VMD Tcl script that draws the C-alpha trace (Angstrom):
set ca {
  {14.84 37.36 28.82}
  {18.51 37.31 28.02}
  {18.26 33.76 26.67}
  {15.33 34.71 24.45}
  {17.25 37.66 23.03}
  {20.19 35.38 22.30}
  {17.91 32.88 20.61}
  {16.23 35.50 18.40}
  {19.61 36.94 17.42}
  {20.78 33.47 16.41}
  {17.59 32.82 14.43}
  {17.91 36.15 12.62}
  {21.27 35.02 11.21}
  {19.59 32.46 8.99}
  {17.75 33.33 5.81}
  {15.31 30.65 4.66}
  {13.56 30.75 1.28}
  {10.23 28.95 1.27}
  {9.31 27.49 -2.12}
  {5.85 28.14 -3.46}
  {3.68 25.07 -3.51}
  {-0.03 24.71 -4.17}
  {-2.20 24.24 -1.12}
  {-4.65 21.97 -2.97}
  {-3.68 19.03 -5.13}
  {-4.98 18.75 -8.66}
  {-7.54 16.12 -9.59}
  {-4.91 14.14 -11.47}
  {-2.65 14.04 -8.39}
  {-5.51 12.96 -6.15}
  {-6.56 10.23 -8.62}
  {-2.97 9.01 -8.90}
  {-2.61 8.90 -5.12}
  {-5.83 6.92 -4.87}
  {-4.85 4.46 -7.62}
  {-1.31 3.83 -6.42}
  {-2.06 3.76 -2.69}
  {-0.73 0.66 -0.98}
  {-3.28 -1.81 0.29}
  {-2.84 -4.15 3.20}
  {-3.38 -7.75 2.14}
  {-5.79 -9.83 4.19}
  {-4.19 -12.41 6.43}
  {-5.40 -15.98 6.24}
  {-4.76 -18.44 8.99}
  {-4.24 -21.84 7.36}
  {-3.89 -25.01 9.35}
  {-2.03 -27.98 7.92}
  {-5.26 -29.60 6.76}
  {-6.47 -26.43 5.03}
  {-3.08 -26.04 3.33}
  {-3.28 -29.57 1.91}
  {-6.80 -28.94 0.61}
  {-5.68 -25.63 -0.92}
  {-2.78 -27.31 -2.72}
  {-4.66 -30.33 -4.08}
  {-8.05 -28.76 -4.84}
  {-7.11 -27.26 -8.26}
  {-5.73 -30.59 -9.45}
  {-8.78 -32.45 -8.20}
  {-11.11 -30.01 -9.96}
  {-9.13 -30.45 -13.20}
  {-9.39 -34.23 -13.05}
  {-13.12 -34.18 -12.25}
  {-13.88 -31.72 -15.04}
  {-11.90 -33.86 -17.53}
  {-13.92 -37.05 -16.84}
  {-16.76 -36.15 -19.26}
  {-14.19 -35.71 -22.04}
  {-13.29 -39.40 -21.77}
  {-16.80 -40.42 -22.84}
  {-16.89 -38.24 -25.96}
}
mol new
graphics top color blue
foreach p $ca { graphics top sphere $p radius 0.5 }
foreach p [lrange $ca 0 end-1] q [lrange $ca 1 end] { graphics top cylinder $p $q radius 0.2 }
display resetview
């Protein structure tokens, strides 16, 4: 009991002003939070062979798609 009385006396020494803030967010705030929310990127597990294919595939596609232009 004595400890509780001491605690309440100590707490009564402090004066805290609580700022007013809205309990609900506006539609604009909710839309902004949704648009700018961070997204976890998917993780891909690439072996050495898959990495080589990934690196050379765009070049190979470019060369193959340019072959018909030679015969024009």
